[in-house]
C-alpha positions in Angstrom: -39.8 -238.6 68.7 -40.5 -237.7 65.2 -42.6 -239.7 62.8 -39.5 -240.7 60.7 -37.8 -242.2 63.7 -40.9 -244.1 64.7 -41.1 -245.7 61.3 -37.5 -246.8 61.7 -38.1 -248.3 65.0 -41.3 -250.2 63.8 -39.3 -251.8 61.0 -36.2 -252.6 63.1 -37.3 -256.4 63.2 -36.7 -256.5 59.5 -32.9 -255.8 59.9 -30.7 -258.9 60.3 -29.5 -259.3 63.9 -25.7 -260.4 63.9 -25.9 -261.3 67.6 -28.9 -263.8 67.1 -27.0 -265.3 64.1 -23.8 -265.6 66.1 -25.6 -267.2 69.0 -26.9 -270.0 66.7 -23.5 -270.7 65.4 -22.1 -270.7 68.9 -24.8 -273.4 69.9 -24.2 -275.3 66.9 -20.3 -275.3 67.6 -21.1 -276.4 71.3 -23.3 -279.2 70.0 -20.6 -280.4 67.5 -18.0 -280.3 70.3 -20.2 -282.4 72.6 -20.7 -285.0 69.8 -16.9 -285.0 69.2 -16.1 -285.6 72.8 -18.7 -288.3 73.1 -17.2 -290.1 70.2 -13.7 -289.8 71.6 -12.4 -287.2 69.3 -10.5 -285.0 71.8 -8.6 -283.1 69.1 -11.9 -282.3 67.4 -13.5 -281.3 70.6 -10.7 -279.0 71.4 -10.8 -277.3 68.1 -14.7 -277.0 68.0 -14.5 -275.6 71.6 -12.0 -273.0 70.5 -14.2 -271.9 67.6 -17.1 -271.6 69.9 -15.1 -269.6 72.4 -14.1 -267.2 69.5 -17.8 -266.7 68.4 -18.8 -266.2 72.2 -16.0 -263.4 72.3 -17.6 -261.7 69.1 -21.1 -261.9 70.7 -19.9 -260.2 73.9 -18.0 -257.5 72.0 -21.2 -256.7 69.8 -23.5 -256.7 72.9 -21.0 -254.4 74.8 -21.1 -251.9 71.6 -24.8 -252.0 71.4 
């Protein structure tokens, strides 16, 4: 491994991680869906769950491509 590549690896923590960001969004949508369900808003629960599933699909695609 060259010195240049080592430098890139050392600084990789500074790059934004799209998977980490999507996981936070997924967790937030799941929490919102849970609250909607508790409040009796079944339509809102369904919409939020669908959005969470789309985010989960994006996460899996990114993890498979990495």
